[in-house]
PQR file of N, CA, C, O and H, with PARSE charges and radii, in Angstrom:
ATOM      1  N   UNK A   1     -11.068  16.270  -5.137 -0.4000 1.5000
ATOM      2  CA  UNK A   1      -9.862  16.816  -5.376 -0.0000 2.0000
ATOM      3  C   UNK A   1      -8.924  16.782  -4.557  0.5500 1.7000
ATOM      4  O   UNK A   1      -9.180  17.445  -3.552 -0.5500 1.4000
ATOM      5  N   UNK A   2      -7.501  16.074  -4.547 -0.4000 1.5000
ATOM      6  CA  UNK A   2      -6.787  16.072  -2.958 -0.0000 2.0000
ATOM      7  C   UNK A   2      -5.576  17.582  -3.018  0.5500 1.7000
ATOM      8  O   UNK A   2      -5.070  18.249  -3.921 -0.5500 1.4000
ATOM      9  H   UNK A   2      -7.294  15.535  -5.364  0.4000 1.0000
ATOM     10  N   UNK A   3      -5.525  17.581  -1.508 -0.4000 1.5000
ATOM     11  CA  UNK A   3      -5.103  19.054  -1.256 -0.0000 2.0000
ATOM     12  C   UNK A   3      -3.600  18.622  -2.148  0.5500 1.7000
ATOM     13  O   UNK A   3      -3.235  17.523  -2.566 -0.5500 1.4000
ATOM     14  H   UNK A   3      -5.936  17.039  -0.775  0.4000 1.0000
ATOM     15  N   UNK A   4      -3.026  19.795  -2.217 -0.4000 1.5000
ATOM     16  CA  UNK A   4      -1.523  19.920  -2.942 -0.0000 2.0000
ATOM     17  C   UNK A   4      -0.198  18.725  -2.731  0.5500 1.7000
ATOM     18  O   UNK A   4       0.372  17.964  -3.513 -0.5500 1.4000
ATOM     19  H   UNK A   4      -3.322  20.688  -1.877  0.4000 1.0000
ATOM     20  N   UNK A   5      -0.072  18.995  -1.343 -0.4000 1.5000
ATOM     21  CA  UNK A   5       0.706  17.473  -1.184 -0.0000 2.0000
ATOM     22  C   UNK A   5       0.179  16.275   0.116  0.5500 1.7000
ATOM     23  O   UNK A   5       0.095  16.487   1.326 -0.5500 1.4000
ATOM     24  H   UNK A   5      -0.535  19.613  -0.707  0.4000 1.0000
ATOM     25  N   UNK A   6       0.005  15.524  -0.332 -0.4000 1.5000
ATOM     26  CA  UNK A   6      -1.244  14.833   1.066 -0.0000 2.0000
ATOM     27  C   UNK A   6      -1.010  13.254   0.744  0.5500 1.7000
ATOM     28  O   UNK A   6      -1.903  12.497   0.365 -0.5500 1.4000
ATOM     29  H   UNK A   6       0.073  15.352  -1.314  0.4000 1.0000
ATOM     30  N   UNK A   7       0.292  12.907   0.953 -0.4000 1.5000
ATOM     31  CA  UNK A   7       0.616  11.523   0.550 -0.0000 2.0000
ATOM     32  C   UNK A   7       0.205  10.744   1.474  0.5500 1.7000
ATOM     33  O   UNK A   7       0.468   9.554   1.300 -0.5500 1.4000
ATOM     34  H   UNK A   7       1.017  13.523   1.261  0.4000 1.0000
ATOM     35  N   UNK A   8      -0.395  11.043   2.467 -0.4000 1.5000
ATOM     36  CA  UNK A   8      -1.708  10.176   3.488 -0.0000 2.0000
ATOM     37  C   UNK A   8      -2.619  10.216   3.223  0.5500 1.7000
ATOM     38  O   UNK A   8      -3.363   9.902   4.151 -0.5500 1.4000
ATOM     39  H   UNK A   8      -0.609  12.010   2.607  0.4000 1.0000
ATOM     40  N   UNK A   9      -3.149  10.479   2.270 -0.4000 1.5000
ATOM     41  CA  UNK A   9      -4.878  10.602   1.887 -0.0000 2.0000
ATOM     42  C   UNK A   9      -4.473   9.835   0.296  0.5500 1.7000
ATOM     43  O   UNK A   9      -5.460   9.651  -0.417 -0.5500 1.4000
ATOM     44  H   UNK A   9      -2.544  10.734   1.515  0.4000 1.0000
ATOM     45  N   UNK A  10      -3.301   9.449  -0.209 -0.4000 1.5000
ATOM     46  CA  UNK A  10      -3.067   8.363  -1.446 -0.0000 2.0000
ATOM     47  C   UNK A  10      -3.218   7.024  -0.904  0.5500 1.7000
ATOM     48  O   UNK A  10      -2.471   6.546  -0.050 -0.5500 1.4000
ATOM     49  H   UNK A  10      -2.500   9.599   0.370  0.4000 1.0000
ATOM     50  N   UNK A  11      -4.356   6.352  -1.508 -0.4000 1.5000
ATOM     51  CA  UNK A  11      -4.282   4.589  -0.887 -0.0000 2.0000
ATOM     52  C   UNK A  11      -2.949   4.469  -1.064  0.5500 1.7000
ATOM     53  O   UNK A  11      -2.388   4.300   0.018 -0.5500 1.4000
ATOM     54  H   UNK A  11      -4.962   6.740  -2.202  0.4000 1.0000
ATOM     55  N   UNK A  12      -2.173   4.487  -2.037 -0.4000 1.5000
ATOM     56  CA  UNK A  12      -1.272   3.504  -2.209 -0.0000 2.0000
ATOM     57  C   UNK A  12      -0.184   3.890  -0.899  0.5500 1.7000
ATOM     58  O   UNK A  12       0.326   2.991  -0.231 -0.5500 1.4000
ATOM     59  H   UNK A  12      -2.629   4.624  -2.917  0.4000 1.0000
ATOM     60  N   UNK A  13      -0.068   4.512  -0.789 -0.4000 1.5000
ATOM     61  CA  UNK A  13       1.064   5.073   0.860 -0.0000 2.0000
ATOM     62  C   UNK A  13       0.617   4.294   1.233  0.5500 1.7000
ATOM     63  O   UNK A  13       1.328   3.311   1.027 -0.5500 1.4000
ATOM     64  H   UNK A  13      -0.482   5.242  -1.332  0.4000 1.0000
ATOM     65  N   UNK A  14      -0.897   3.862   2.112 -0.4000 1.5000
ATOM     66  CA  UNK A  14      -1.646   3.139   2.665 -0.0000 2.0000
ATOM     67  C   UNK A  14      -0.530   1.525   2.334  0.5500 1.7000
ATOM     68  O   UNK A  14       0.146   1.049   3.246 -0.5500 1.4000
ATOM     69  H   UNK A  14      -1.475   4.660   2.280  0.4000 1.0000
ATOM     70  N   UNK A  15      -0.548   1.012   1.148 -0.4000 1.5000
ATOM     71  CA  UNK A  15       0.251  -0.321   1.163 -0.0000 2.0000
ATOM     72  C   UNK A  15       1.556  -0.131   0.467  0.5500 1.7000
ATOM     73  O   UNK A  15       1.911  -1.037  -0.287 -0.5500 1.4000
ATOM     74  H   UNK A  15      -1.097   1.398   0.407  0.4000 1.0000
ATOM     75  N   UNK A  16       2.340   0.936   0.610 -0.4000 1.5000
ATOM     76  CA  UNK A  16       3.305   0.812   0.497 -0.0000 2.0000
ATOM     77  C   UNK A  16       4.130   1.032   2.045  0.5500 1.7000
ATOM     78  O   UNK A  16       5.309   0.718   2.209 -0.5500 1.4000
ATOM     79  H   UNK A  16       2.052   1.672   1.222  0.4000 1.0000
ATOM     80  N   UNK A  17       3.392   1.536   2.944 -0.4000 1.5000
ATOM     81  CA  UNK A  17       3.516   1.289   4.154 -0.0000 2.0000
ATOM     82  C   UNK A  17       4.052   0.041   4.989  0.5500 1.7000
ATOM     83  O   UNK A  17       4.952  -0.135   5.811 -0.5500 1.4000
ATOM     84  H   UNK A  17       2.434   1.790   2.810  0.4000 1.0000
ATOM     85  N   UNK A  18       2.893  -0.882   4.277 -0.4000 1.5000
ATOM     86  CA  UNK A  18       2.689  -2.222   5.011 -0.0000 2.0000
ATOM     87  C   UNK A  18       4.078  -2.869   3.833  0.5500 1.7000
ATOM     88  O   UNK A  18       4.518  -3.536   4.769 -0.5500 1.4000
ATOM     89  H   UNK A  18       2.162  -0.740   3.609  0.4000 1.0000
ATOM     90  N   UNK A  19       4.662  -3.072   3.141 -0.4000 1.5000
ATOM     91  CA  UNK A  19       5.527  -3.371   2.041 -0.0000 2.0000
ATOM     92  C   UNK A  19       6.640  -3.034   3.039  0.5500 1.7000
ATOM     93  O   UNK A  19       7.287  -3.995   3.454 -0.5500 1.4000
ATOM     94  H   UNK A  19       4.304  -2.530   2.380  0.4000 1.0000
ATOM     95  N   UNK A  20       6.958  -1.822   3.482 -0.4000 1.5000
ATOM     96  CA  UNK A  20       8.051  -1.318   3.880 -0.0000 2.0000
ATOM     97  C   UNK A  20       8.411  -1.827   5.296  0.5500 1.7000
ATOM     98  O   UNK A  20       9.605  -1.796   5.595 -0.5500 1.4000
ATOM     99  H   UNK A  20       6.432  -1.041   3.144  0.4000 1.0000
ATOM    100  N   UNK A  21       7.533  -2.287   6.192 -0.4000 1.5000
ATOM    101  CA  UNK A  21       7.529  -2.707   6.847 -0.0000 2.0000
ATOM    102  C   UNK A  21       8.235  -4.157   6.889  0.5500 1.7000
ATOM    103  O   UNK A  21       8.443  -4.715   7.966 -0.5500 1.4000
ATOM    104  H   UNK A  21       6.563  -2.313   5.950  0.4000 1.0000
ATOM    105  N   UNK A  22       8.593  -4.735   5.646 -0.4000 1.5000
ATOM    106  CA  UNK A  22       9.375  -5.612   5.846 -0.0000 2.0000
ATOM    107  C   UNK A  22      10.756  -5.925   4.773  0.5500 1.7000
ATOM    108  O   UNK A  22      11.719  -6.684   4.656 -0.5500 1.4000
ATOM    109  H   UNK A  22       8.424  -4.282   4.771  0.4000 1.0000
ATOM    110  N   UNK A  23      10.262  -5.062   4.282 -0.4000 1.5000
ATOM    111  CA  UNK A  23      12.078  -4.819   3.364 -0.0000 2.0000
ATOM    112  C   UNK A  23      12.638  -3.598   4.081  0.5500 1.7000
ATOM    113  O   UNK A  23      13.809  -3.583   3.702 -0.5500 1.4000
ATOM    114  H   UNK A  23       9.480  -4.445   4.377  0.4000 1.0000
ATOM    115  N   UNK A  24      12.497  -2.760   4.747 -0.4000 1.5000
ATOM    116  CA  UNK A  24      13.719  -1.389   5.269 -0.0000 2.0000
ATOM    117  C   UNK A  24      14.426  -2.065   5.919  0.5500 1.7000
ATOM    118  O   UNK A  24      14.196  -3.172   6.404 -0.5500 1.4000
ATOM    119  H   UNK A  24      11.546  -2.772   5.055  0.4000 1.0000
ATOM    120  N   UNK A  25      15.626  -1.234   5.986 -0.4000 1.5000
ATOM    121  CA  UNK A  25      16.465  -1.628   6.950 -0.0000 2.0000
ATOM    122  C   UNK A  25      16.905  -2.813   6.873  0.5500 1.7000
ATOM    123  O   UNK A  25      17.212  -3.364   7.930 -0.5500 1.4000
ATOM    124  H   UNK A  25      15.813  -0.334   5.592  0.4000 1.0000
ATOM    125  N   UNK A  26      17.021  -3.351   5.931 -0.4000 1.5000
ATOM    126  CA  UNK A  26      17.513  -4.681   5.535 -0.0000 2.0000
ATOM    127  C   UNK A  26      18.874  -4.777   4.390  0.5500 1.7000
ATOM    128  O   UNK A  26      18.752  -4.075   3.386 -0.5500 1.4000
ATOM    129  H   UNK A  26      16.771  -2.904   5.072  0.4000 1.0000
ATOM    130  N   UNK A  27      20.235  -5.676   4.529 -0.4000 1.5000
ATOM    131  CA  UNK A  27      20.853  -5.289   3.572 -0.0000 2.0000
ATOM    132  C   UNK A  27      20.382  -6.445   2.478  0.5500 1.7000
ATOM    133  O   UNK A  27      20.411  -7.588   2.933 -0.5500 1.4000
ATOM    134  H   UNK A  27      20.334  -6.246   5.345  0.4000 1.0000
ATOM    135  N   UNK A  28      20.144  -6.369   1.716 -0.4000 1.5000
ATOM    136  CA  UNK A  28      19.923  -7.524   0.754 -0.0000 2.0000
ATOM    137  C   UNK A  28      21.200  -7.589  -0.401  0.5500 1.7000
ATOM    138  O   UNK A  28      21.952  -6.775  -0.937 -0.5500 1.4000
ATOM    139  H   UNK A  28      20.120  -5.440   1.346  0.4000 1.0000
ATOM    140  N   UNK A  29      20.892  -9.566  -0.455 -0.4000 1.5000
ATOM    141  CA  UNK A  29      22.235  -9.601  -1.207 -0.0000 2.0000
ATOM    142  C   UNK A  29      22.458  -8.952  -2.952  0.5500 1.7000
ATOM    143  O   UNK A  29      23.408  -8.610  -3.657 -0.5500 1.4000
ATOM    144  H   UNK A  29      20.282 -10.228  -0.020  0.4000 1.0000
ATOM    145  N   UNK A  30      20.894  -9.049  -3.083 -0.4000 1.5000
ATOM    146  CA  UNK A  30      20.523  -8.466  -4.946 -0.0000 2.0000
ATOM    147  C   UNK A  30      19.392  -8.077  -4.526  0.5500 1.7000
ATOM    148  O   UNK A  30      18.664  -8.042  -3.534 -0.5500 1.4000
ATOM    149  H   UNK A  30      20.123  -9.327  -2.511  0.4000 1.0000
ATOM    150  N   UNK A  31      19.489  -7.747  -5.784 -0.4000 1.5000
ATOM    151  CA  UNK A  31      17.963  -6.602  -6.232 -0.0000 2.0000
ATOM    152  C   UNK A  31      16.640  -8.027  -6.239  0.5500 1.7000
ATOM    153  O   UNK A  31      15.610  -8.158  -5.577 -0.5500 1.4000
ATOM    154  H   UNK A  31      20.080  -7.775  -6.590  0.4000 1.0000
ATOM    155  N   UNK A  32      17.243  -8.854  -7.242 -0.4000 1.5000
ATOM    156  CA  UNK A  32      16.314 -10.051  -7.256 -0.0000 2.0000
ATOM    157  C   UNK A  32      16.058 -10.828  -6.128  0.5500 1.7000
ATOM    158  O   UNK A  32      15.245 -11.752  -6.120 -0.5500 1.4000
ATOM    159  H   UNK A  32      18.080  -8.748  -7.780  0.4000 1.0000
ATOM    160  N   UNK A  33      16.833 -10.425  -5.031 -0.4000 1.5000
ATOM    161  CA  UNK A  33      16.314 -11.060  -3.669 -0.0000 2.0000
ATOM    162  C   UNK A  33      14.954 -10.128  -2.890  0.5500 1.7000
ATOM    163  O   UNK A  33      13.936 -10.578  -2.365 -0.5500 1.4000
ATOM    164  H   UNK A  33      17.494  -9.674  -5.038  0.4000 1.0000
ATOM    165  N   UNK A  34      15.424  -8.604  -3.066 -0.4000 1.5000
ATOM    166  CA  UNK A  34      14.551  -7.991  -2.594 -0.0000 2.0000
ATOM    167  C   UNK A  34      12.818  -8.360  -3.553  0.5500 1.7000
ATOM    168  O   UNK A  34      11.672  -8.399  -3.105 -0.5500 1.4000
ATOM    169  H   UNK A  34      16.251  -8.238  -3.492  0.4000 1.0000
ATOM    170  N   UNK A  35      13.307  -8.557  -4.860 -0.4000 1.5000
ATOM    171  CA  UNK A  35      12.331  -9.169  -5.133 -0.0000 2.0000
ATOM    172  C   UNK A  35      11.712  -9.373  -4.992  0.5500 1.7000
ATOM    173  O   UNK A  35      10.772  -8.579  -4.974 -0.5500 1.4000
ATOM    174  H   UNK A  35      14.238  -8.525  -5.224  0.4000 1.0000
ATOM    175  N   UNK A  36      11.535 -11.083  -4.659 -0.4000 1.5000
ATOM    176  CA  UNK A  36      11.188 -11.920  -4.257 -0.0000 2.0000
ATOM    177  C   UNK A  36      10.717 -11.826  -3.287  0.5500 1.7000
ATOM    178  O   UNK A  36       9.538 -12.147  -3.138 -0.5500 1.4000
ATOM    179  H   UNK A  36      12.299 -11.728  -4.674  0.4000 1.0000
ATOM    180  N   UNK A  37      11.687 -11.217  -1.988 -0.4000 1.5000
ATOM    181  CA  UNK A  37      10.704 -10.835  -0.847 -0.0000 2.0000
ATOM    182  C   UNK A  37       9.332  -9.650  -0.917  0.5500 1.7000
ATOM    183  O   UNK A  37       8.339  -9.777  -0.202 -0.5500 1.4000
ATOM    184  H   UNK A  37      12.644 -10.957  -2.109  0.4000 1.0000
ATOM    185  N   UNK A  38       9.511  -8.538  -1.894 -0.4000 1.5000
ATOM    186  CA  UNK A  38       8.525  -8.167  -2.394 -0.0000 2.0000
ATOM    187  C   UNK A  38       7.069  -8.925  -2.972  0.5500 1.7000
ATOM    188  O   UNK A  38       5.882  -8.757  -2.694 -0.5500 1.4000
ATOM    189  H   UNK A  38      10.318  -8.435  -2.475  0.4000 1.0000
ATOM    190  N   UNK A  39       7.786  -9.829  -3.905 -0.4000 1.5000
ATOM    191  CA  UNK A  39       6.840 -10.495  -4.251 -0.0000 2.0000
ATOM    192  C   UNK A  39       6.250 -11.117  -3.850  0.5500 1.7000
ATOM    193  O   UNK A  39       5.115 -11.066  -4.323 -0.5500 1.4000
ATOM    194  H   UNK A  39       8.750  -9.966  -4.131  0.4000 1.0000
ATOM    195  N   UNK A  40       6.469 -12.168  -2.718 -0.4000 1.5000
ATOM    196  CA  UNK A  40       6.090 -12.908  -1.560 -0.0000 2.0000
ATOM    197  C   UNK A  40       4.886 -12.195  -0.608  0.5500 1.7000
ATOM    198  O   UNK A  40       3.778 -12.630  -0.295 -0.5500 1.4000
ATOM    199  H   UNK A  40       7.391 -12.210  -2.333  0.4000 1.0000
ATOM    200  N   UNK A  41       5.487 -11.058  -0.313 -0.4000 1.5000
ATOM    201  CA  UNK A  41       4.089 -10.287   0.383 -0.0000 2.0000
ATOM    202  C   UNK A  41       3.060  -9.544  -0.776  0.5500 1.7000
ATOM    203  O   UNK A  41       1.852  -9.424  -0.574 -0.5500 1.4000
ATOM    204  H   UNK A  41       6.387 -10.704  -0.567  0.4000 1.0000
ATOM    205  N   UNK A  42       3.453  -9.270  -1.494 -0.4000 1.5000
ATOM    206  CA  UNK A  42       2.254  -9.006  -2.460 -0.0000 2.0000
ATOM    207  C   UNK A  42       1.136  -9.584  -3.395  0.5500 1.7000
ATOM    208  O   UNK A  42       0.251  -8.996  -4.016 -0.5500 1.4000
ATOM    209  H   UNK A  42       4.434  -9.368  -1.658  0.4000 1.0000
ATOM    210  N   UNK A  43       1.575 -11.473  -3.267 -0.4000 1.5000
ATOM    211  CA  UNK A  43       0.540 -12.497  -3.188 -0.0000 2.0000
ATOM    212  C   UNK A  43      -0.284 -12.790  -2.394  0.5500 1.7000
ATOM    213  O   UNK A  43      -1.092 -13.668  -2.695 -0.5500 1.4000
ATOM    214  H   UNK A  43       2.294 -11.951  -2.762  0.4000 1.0000
ATOM    215  N   UNK A  44      -0.348 -12.137  -1.097 -0.4000 1.5000
ATOM    216  CA  UNK A  44      -1.598 -12.118  -0.288 -0.0000 2.0000
ATOM    217  C   UNK A  44      -3.148 -11.379  -0.917  0.5500 1.7000
ATOM    218  O   UNK A  44      -4.342 -11.675  -0.971 -0.5500 1.4000
ATOM    219  H   UNK A  44       0.308 -11.423  -0.852  0.4000 1.0000
ATOM    220  N   UNK A  45      -1.993  -9.950  -1.431 -0.4000 1.5000
ATOM    221  CA  UNK A  45      -3.180  -9.056  -1.396 -0.0000 2.0000
ATOM    222  C   UNK A  45      -3.323  -9.289  -3.036  0.5500 1.7000
ATOM    223  O   UNK A  45      -4.145  -8.569  -3.602 -0.5500 1.4000
ATOM    224  H   UNK A  45      -1.023  -9.710  -1.387  0.4000 1.0000
ATOM    225  N   UNK A  46      -2.466 -10.394  -3.960 -0.4000 1.5000
ATOM    226  CA  UNK A  46      -3.446 -10.267  -5.000 -0.0000 2.0000
ATOM    227  C   UNK A  46      -4.436 -11.449  -4.809  0.5500 1.7000
ATOM    228  O   UNK A  46      -5.528 -11.493  -5.374 -0.5500 1.4000
ATOM    229  H   UNK A  46      -1.798 -10.979  -3.500  0.4000 1.0000
ATOM    230  N   UNK A  47      -4.085 -12.157  -4.183 -0.4000 1.5000
ATOM    231  CA  UNK A  47      -5.156 -13.342  -4.304 -0.0000 2.0000
ATOM    232  C   UNK A  47      -6.734 -12.432  -3.419  0.5500 1.7000
ATOM    233  O   UNK A  47      -7.832 -12.558  -3.962 -0.5500 1.4000
ATOM    234  H   UNK A  47      -3.198 -12.121  -3.724  0.4000 1.0000
ATOM    235  N   UNK A  48      -6.678 -12.062  -2.839 -0.4000 1.5000
ATOM    236  CA  UNK A  48      -7.423 -11.276  -1.942 -0.0000 2.0000
ATOM    237  C   UNK A  48      -7.883  -9.688  -2.513  0.5500 1.7000
ATOM    238  O   UNK A  48      -7.401  -8.780  -1.836 -0.5500 1.4000
ATOM    239  H   UNK A  48      -5.786 -11.959  -2.398  0.4000 1.0000
ATOM    240  N   UNK A  49      -8.847  -9.215  -3.796 -0.4000 1.5000
ATOM    241  CA  UNK A  49      -9.001  -7.772  -4.242 -0.0000 2.0000
ATOM    242  C   UNK A  49     -10.052  -7.395  -2.946  0.5500 1.7000
ATOM    243  O   UNK A  49     -10.339  -6.198  -2.938 -0.5500 1.4000
ATOM    244  H   UNK A  49      -9.238  -9.953  -4.346  0.4000 1.0000
ATOM    245  N   UNK A  50     -10.460  -7.917  -2.232 -0.4000 1.5000
ATOM    246  CA  UNK A  50     -11.634  -7.028  -1.410 -0.0000 2.0000
ATOM    247  C   UNK A  50     -10.432  -6.636   0.140  0.5500 1.7000
ATOM    248  O   UNK A  50     -10.789  -5.603   0.706 -0.5500 1.4000
ATOM    249  H   UNK A  50     -10.227  -8.889  -2.239  0.4000 1.0000
ATOM    250  N   UNK A  51      -9.532  -7.121   0.606 -0.4000 1.5000
ATOM    251  CA  UNK A  51      -8.434  -6.735   1.276 -0.0000 2.0000
ATOM    252  C   UNK A  51      -7.823  -5.553   1.007  0.5500 1.7000
ATOM    253  O   UNK A  51      -7.441  -4.816   1.916 -0.5500 1.4000
ATOM    254  H   UNK A  51      -9.241  -7.961   0.146  0.4000 1.0000
ATOM    255  N   UNK A  52      -7.620  -5.162  -0.718 -0.4000 1.5000
ATOM    256  CA  UNK A  52      -7.092  -4.310  -1.489 -0.0000 2.0000
ATOM    257  C   UNK A  52      -8.014  -2.951  -1.349  0.5500 1.7000
ATOM    258  O   UNK A  52      -7.560  -1.825  -1.143 -0.5500 1.4000
ATOM    259  H   UNK A  52      -7.930  -5.761  -1.457  0.4000 1.0000
ATOM    260  N   UNK A  53      -9.718  -3.370  -1.542 -0.4000 1.5000
ATOM    261  CA  UNK A  53     -10.106  -2.554  -1.841 -0.0000 2.0000
ATOM    262  C   UNK A  53     -10.426  -1.261  -0.194  0.5500 1.7000
ATOM    263  O   UNK A  53     -10.532  -0.045  -0.035 -0.5500 1.4000
ATOM    264  H   UNK A  53     -10.086  -4.284  -1.710  0.4000 1.0000
ATOM    265  N   UNK A  54     -10.469  -2.744   0.841 -0.4000 1.5000
ATOM    266  CA  UNK A  54     -10.828  -2.359   1.904 -0.0000 2.0000
ATOM    267  C   UNK A  54      -9.808  -1.292   2.501  0.5500 1.7000
ATOM    268  O   UNK A  54     -10.132  -0.466   3.354 -0.5500 1.4000
ATOM    269  H   UNK A  54     -10.382  -3.732   0.711  0.4000 1.0000
ATOM    270  N   UNK A  55      -8.416  -1.419   1.896 -0.4000 1.5000
ATOM    271  CA  UNK A  55      -7.164  -0.825   2.550 -0.0000 2.0000
ATOM    272  C   UNK A  55      -7.338   0.712   1.810  0.5500 1.7000
ATOM    273  O   UNK A  55      -7.402   1.771   2.434 -0.5500 1.4000
ATOM    274  H   UNK A  55      -8.152  -2.090   1.202  0.4000 1.0000
ATOM    275  N   UNK A  56      -7.398   0.562   0.313 -0.4000 1.5000
ATOM    276  CA  UNK A  56      -7.635   1.970  -0.062 -0.0000 2.0000
ATOM    277  C   UNK A  56      -8.985   2.382   0.291  0.5500 1.7000
ATOM    278  O   UNK A  56      -8.929   3.581   0.562 -0.5500 1.4000
ATOM    279  H   UNK A  56      -7.345  -0.298  -0.194  0.4000 1.0000
ATOM    280  N   UNK A  57     -10.067   1.982   0.403 -0.4000 1.5000
ATOM    281  CA  UNK A  57     -11.695   2.671   0.737 -0.0000 2.0000
ATOM    282  C   UNK A  57     -11.383   3.305   1.901  0.5500 1.7000
ATOM    283  O   UNK A  57     -12.331   4.054   2.141 -0.5500 1.4000
ATOM    284  H   UNK A  57     -10.112   1.008   0.184  0.4000 1.0000
ATOM    285  N   UNK A  58     -10.682   3.386   2.619 -0.4000 1.5000
ATOM    286  CA  UNK A  58     -11.068   4.057   4.096 -0.0000 2.0000
ATOM    287  C   UNK A  58     -10.074   5.090   3.760  0.5500 1.7000
ATOM    288  O   UNK A  58      -9.138   5.012   2.965 -0.5500 1.4000
ATOM    289  H   UNK A  58      -9.913   2.778   2.424  0.4000 1.0000
ATOM    290  N   UNK A  59     -10.547   6.348   4.716 -0.4000 1.5000
ATOM    291  CA  UNK A  59     -10.087   7.171   4.845 -0.0000 2.0000
ATOM    292  C   UNK A  59     -10.504   8.294   3.969  0.5500 1.7000
ATOM    293  O   UNK A  59     -11.508   8.077   3.292 -0.5500 1.4000
ATOM    294  H   UNK A  59     -11.308   6.411   5.362  0.4000 1.0000
ATOM    295  N   UNK A  60      -9.968   9.376   3.858 -0.4000 1.5000
ATOM    296  CA  UNK A  60     -10.064  10.793   3.361 -0.0000 2.0000
ATOM    297  C   UNK A  60     -11.279  10.139   1.832  0.5500 1.7000
ATOM    298  O   UNK A  60     -12.368  10.687   1.660 -0.5500 1.4000
ATOM    299  H   UNK A  60      -9.152   9.552   4.408  0.4000 1.0000
ATOM    300  N   UNK A  61     -10.814   8.996   0.943 -0.4000 1.5000
ATOM    301  CA  UNK A  61     -11.823   9.248  -0.245 -0.0000 2.0000
ATOM    302  C   UNK A  61     -12.825   8.932   0.167  0.5500 1.7000
ATOM    303  O   UNK A  61     -13.697   9.709  -0.223 -0.5500 1.4000
ATOM    304  H   UNK A  61      -9.930   8.551   1.083  0.4000 1.0000
ATOM    305  N   UNK A  62     -13.252   8.050   0.875 -0.4000 1.5000
ATOM    306  CA  UNK A  62     -14.264   7.367   0.925 -0.0000 2.0000
ATOM    307  C   UNK A  62     -15.584   8.326   2.302  0.5500 1.7000
ATOM    308  O   UNK A  62     -16.810   8.327   2.413 -0.5500 1.4000
ATOM    309  H   UNK A  62     -12.543   7.419   1.192  0.4000 1.0000
ATOM    310  N   UNK A  63     -14.509   8.959   3.036 -0.4000 1.5000
ATOM    311  CA  UNK A  63     -15.360  10.298   3.537 -0.0000 2.0000
ATOM    312  C   UNK A  63     -15.906  11.432   2.729  0.5500 1.7000
ATOM    313  O   UNK A  63     -17.047  11.830   2.964 -0.5500 1.4000
ATOM    314  H   UNK A  63     -13.513   8.958   2.946  0.4000 1.0000
ATOM    315  N   UNK A  64     -15.044  12.082   1.622 -0.4000 1.5000
ATOM    316  CA  UNK A  64     -15.559  12.762   0.951 -0.0000 2.0000
ATOM    317  C   UNK A  64     -16.868  12.479  -0.119  0.5500 1.7000
ATOM    318  O   UNK A  64     -17.666  13.195  -0.724 -0.5500 1.4000
ATOM    319  H   UNK A  64     -14.117  11.759   1.431  0.4000 1.0000
ATOM    320  N   UNK A  65     -16.607  10.967   0.013 -0.4000 1.5000
ATOM    321  CA  UNK A  65     -17.674  10.259  -1.561 -0.0000 2.0000
ATOM    322  C   UNK A  65     -19.159  10.457  -0.582  0.5500 1.7000
ATOM    323  O   UNK A  65     -20.206  10.909  -1.045 -0.5500 1.4000
ATOM    324  H   UNK A  65     -15.959  10.385   0.504  0.4000 1.0000
ATOM    325  N   UNK A  66     -18.995  10.070   0.652 -0.4000 1.5000
ATOM    326  CA  UNK A  66     -20.009   9.815   1.779 -0.0000 2.0000
ATOM    327  C   UNK A  66     -20.419  11.440   1.584  0.5500 1.7000
ATOM    328  O   UNK A  66     -21.536  11.577   1.085 -0.5500 1.4000
ATOM    329  H   UNK A  66     -18.145   9.703   1.028  0.4000 1.0000
ATOM    330  N   UNK A  67     -19.997  12.185   1.767 -0.4000 1.5000
ATOM    331  CA  UNK A  67     -20.122  13.528   1.610 -0.0000 2.0000
ATOM    332  C   UNK A  67     -21.103  14.481   0.810  0.5500 1.7000
ATOM    333  O   UNK A  67     -21.626  15.562   1.081 -0.5500 1.4000
ATOM    334  H   UNK A  67     -19.090  12.074   2.172  0.4000 1.0000
ATOM    335  N   UNK A  68     -21.137  13.626  -0.299 -0.4000 1.5000
ATOM    336  CA  UNK A  68     -21.847  14.398  -1.320 -0.0000 2.0000
ATOM    337  C   UNK A  68     -23.145  13.483  -1.689  0.5500 1.7000
ATOM    338  O   UNK A  68     -23.953  13.869  -2.534 -0.5500 1.4000
ATOM    339  H   UNK A  68     -20.713  12.748  -0.519  0.4000 1.0000
TER
END
């Protein structure tokens, strides 16, 4: 079980940080263009599921699973 407020322990937060590196602090001409940029960065992740598992498998979740 995760502590009450622990975004750093949530695997999706690591993933979202990577997407924000390419999308934050930009003025997008439309939401459709932002959608295209995000989709382009997601394609690499969709193609390699092991890469996603590696990102999500690191840290607290793995350490707690190994401790039991």
